[in-house]
N, C-alpha and C positions, 0 to 999 in steps of 0.2 A: 359410913362413908358420907363424901362432904359429898352433895347436894350438885356442887361446882364440876365434876365429875362427868358427869351423865351428857352424854354426845346428843340425846334429844330431851327434846320441851313438855309436859307433862298430858296437854293431849295428843302427843304423836303417841301417848302407849296405852291410850282409853281409844274407847271402838267408835268409827270413821263416817261418818251420812253420805252414800251412797249420789255421788254426784249421777246426775241423770243423764246428761253427754259419755259418758264412757260404755258403752258394751263388752267391756273388757274387766270392767273390772271386778275384782276381787280384795277380799282379807283372808289369812290366816295365821295359828298358833300352836306351838307345838310346844309340849311341857316333856320332857323326860328326867328319870330318877334313879339311883341304886340307892338300897339302904347294907349297906357289908356285911353287919350284924347279921340279918337272913336270908341275905345271899340273892336278895328277888329285885327287884326292878319294877317299874308302872315309866310306860309310855301312850300319853294320847295328840293326836295333830290331827286338829282344824280345818276343813278348805270354807271354801263359798264355790256354790254349782252353780252354770249361767246363771249369778246376778241374781237367785232367788232360795234353792235350798242349802241350808246347814249340812256336811256330812263328818261325823266325826267318830274318829277312832280310837277306840281304849286298850290297851293292853298289859296284862298282867307278864313279868317271866316268869319263872320257878326257878326256884338251883335242877333242878331234876331233866331243866330242857326242856317242858310243856311250856305253853302259853295258853291263860286265858285272853281271847279275845273276843270284840262284839266294834258293830261298824250302826250308827242307826246316821237317822236324818231328817230334821224338821224344815220348813218354813222360815225366812228368815225372817224375823218383824223388825222396819225399820226402832233404833230406839233398844230395841231390847237385847239378851247378853246371846253371844252363841251358848246354843240351848235345844237338847231335840225333844225330853224331856225324862229320858234315862242322864242323859250330859248332859253338863254344866263345866264355864268353864266362863272367867272375869277376873280383872283387875282387884283389888280390895285395895290399893294406892299406887296408881300407877305411876313406874319405875321401881318403886320399892317391893311388892308382893301380890301374888297372884291366887286366884284358888282353883282348881277340880277337885268334881265331883260325879262323883257315876251313883249311880243307883237302880240296876237291870241284872241281867244276865249277859254272861256271858258261853264262849264256847271252847273246851278244854282239848288242846292240839299240839303236836308233839313238832319243834322247827320244823325239823324234816317233811312233813306232812306238807306245811306251805310252801317249799320249796319246789316239792314237784308237783304243785295242781293251785290254781285254785283252790278258797277254803269252801267245804263242801255246808251244807245245811244240815244239823243235827242236835245229839241233844245238848240241854245247855243246863249251867249252876246260875245260883246265887249273886252275886259281885255286889262289892258296895267297892269305894273310894272316897274322902274326903279326904285334900292335902293340899299344905297351904306352903305353897312356894317363894321365901323371901329372902334378894338379890342379897350375894354375898359381893360381887360385881358392878362397877357402873352399869347402866345399860350401851350396848358398842352398838355404832352403827349411824344411820342417818334419818333423819326424821325428813313429815312431807314435801315435796318440793314439784310444785306444780306446773311454777312458772318456769315458762321458755329460760330465763337467765339467768337462772339460779339453778336449771340441772347439769347436769357430767356425761360427759361420753356413752360410760356405761350406766346413764338415766334411759336410751336407746331402748335398752336389751328387756325384752317385756318379757320376755323365757324365767325371769327371778323377781323380779319387781315392779317393771317400766318407772315410771320416776313417783313412786309411791316410793313408804316407807318401809325402815328392814335393819328390824332390834335383834339384839344377842343378848343375856343375861346367865350369865354359873348363879347357883342360887341353892341354900339350902334348905329340902323339904322335909315336913315332917306334917304327921293326921295319924291317919289308919287305912286300911285294906285288909276290906273283911269278906271271906271266900271259904267255902266247904262249912259254914259254921265257927271259922276262928276269924277273929279279929286280928286284928297285927298293931303294932307296934311301929308307926314311918320316921326313920330316923336319916335323910338319907342327903348324898349330895346329886346335886341337876343341871339344870341347864333350858331353859328358854326361849322360845321365837317367835315373834310377830311380826308379820307385813300387810302391808295394804298399798294398794294400788292396782293399776292396768297391768293383766297378767295375760298373755298366752303360753303356756304349755304346750304345745305341738312340737317344737323345736329341742324341747329341755331333755338326752337319753341318756342321761346319769348322773347322780351327785352323789359328795364323800363328807359326811360327818363327824367330827370327832371329838373331846372334850371330856378334863379330867381336872380331877382334885384333889389337891398333895398333901400333906399330913404339917408340909411348915406354911398350909392357906395359899401356896401357888397354882394359878389357874391359868390351865391354854381352853382356847376353842380356835376351832376355823370348819370353813366349808364350803365346798368348791362345787360349782356346780359343769357339766358340761351341756355346753346349747348345738347343735350343729346350722353354721353358715353361721354360727353370733360370737361377738368373745366371749371365754370365758370367766365364770364371774364366778369369785371368789372374795373374804371376808375373815378374818383372823384378831387376835388380839393374845395376848399372856397378865396376866394380872398378879402382882404380886404385894398388895394390899397399898399401893399409893400414888401407881401409875402404870 
């Protein structure tokens, strides 16, 4: 793809130094993919808690309705990647490719169990992921806007990213997923999200997210964030290979 098609700069898709004067500062990344051949999907979400602690949620969705899930934490270290010991996510080439790795354990549960109550502690099993997501669309969204004269009306909506960046990109994901002693070669379609800036989630009460890749290469994505007392936030795109 043409680099001129990207809507953000290279530095926007790198990790960002935390400013001293922003008490609501946060950074997050989301990584989803689905391998049609195996019927297995992988998901990861990273968020920063209280400016200090990384939270990493990793899940592998199995075709029989089971999910192998993990939630890990670690202190944020300035200049270091998003890493909790078991999990790590980082850009390989900003705007072009990101890597997700997990080497630890997970809880195997049914989807219905997660809908009934919070996940309880219990037996775990070995889980490993090593996945690379390569962009199949240019990066879509907006880069950092910290100067008042550069901000738009929605930049005041701290529930979605505030004045920071919000990047979306569809991807082709390859690598391996390993559980129950079996190594599975992954060849999947996916999507990733990277956002950063001041954020306050107390007003956010619902989010809808959908993306898809078709055999002819057409791709779409849409996200909506419903916020109490503030404007609805939404963004999306359709990509057909050229625009």
